C-alpha positions, 0 to 999 in steps of 0.5 A: 427024784425022777424029775431031777434025774431027767433034768440032769440029762437035759443039762448034761447036753447043755454044757456042750451045746453052750460051748460049741454054739453059744460061747463067745456071745455076750453072756448078758444077752444070752441070759436075757434070750434064754430067760425070755424064751423060758418065760414064754413057755410058762406064760399061758399058765401064769396067774396071780398067786392065790396068796395075793399080789404080795407073793409076786415080789417074793417069787420074782426075787427068787427068780432074779437070784436063781436064774438072772444072777446065776445065768450071767455068771455062768455064761461069762464062764463059758467065754473063758473056760472049756465046757468040762471046766465049767462043769468042774466048777459046779461041783461045790453046789451041794454044799451050798444047798446043804448050808443054805437049807441048814441056815434057813431051817436053823438046824444043822444036820450031819447027814445032810452035809455028809451026803453033800460032801459025798456028792462033791467027792463023786463029781470031783472023781469024774471031772478032769482037774487040768485048769489054766492057772491064768483063769482059774481064780477069776473063773472059780470066784464067778462060778461060786456066785453062780453056784450059790445063787442057784442053790439059794433059789431052789431052796427058797422056792422049796420053802415058799411052796412049803409055806403056800401048799394051795398054790399050783406050780404052773400058775406061779412059776412064770413069775420066777422067769420074769424076775430073772429076765428083768434082771438080765434086761436091766443089765443088757440095756446099759451094758450090751451091744444089741447089734451083736444079735445080727451076727448070730448064725442060724446054729447059734439061734437054734442052740439058744432056742433049745436052751431057752425053751427046753433046758431053761423053760422046761428044765428049771420048772421040772427041777424046782418042782422036783425039789419040793418033793424030795428030801434036802439031802437028795436035792443036795446030792442030785445037784451033782448028777449032771457031772458024770452025765456030762462026761457020758454025753461028751463021749457019745456026742462030742467026740471025747472018746479018744481023749478018755484014758482007762483011768478016766473010765474008772473015775467015771464009774467010781464017781457015779457010784459015789453020787448014786450011793449018796442019793440012796442014803439021803432018800432013806434018811429020816429027815422030811421033805 
């Protein structure tokens, strides 16, 4: 669980960094840059899986969905939405994690869905629901593609590692990044203006380097490997921990303090406690990791 909490803090910073220095850039190019840098992080340890070459397509497929498809959709939303609105539209992810896990295991668990619903409720309390109706439905739909892709990938990797306990995460994880990078590269070759890269400011490049090496490279590795060590209910719930943390970061670092009303502080506290309680309940549940 510690890994998931650490990554939640990293991603809480990412929302503001994306909106302040990256938003407006081509989402496919941004995806390719971030995943290319993430691949560099894991490249020194990359090896063929011990199960043989047959494991490579499976790992690359997971990365293509969880990182490639997810990031293109997410970065598109940063063009048309505020950072807090993007965070808002991610709150349904725990339900996707619960549903995908139940489908893959062919077993329904009321406790799992209850925990996911509690996490959704807690994040919904934290987020501000003022949304421009002109962009609501289109952005909402795109974000659900992003949420479902990310949820499927973390559950799929958890199951893959469960089926291959002899593998080491560090030696195989680069294949996920390669799969995601190739998806975004194929898209970028045919649909992007590569000359846009020449217009990027030093601040934007600095933000992309941080997002690629730290938030993506280290963050996704810690998240997926952490997911293999926790129960499904914990994983579902902790997908929403970044929501209250993103608000805290926006207050401390992005000057959002003046916009916070007394009721916002109350909802922040209530939502955080709801997510924490759901995570503790999931940890104590009898379902195995």
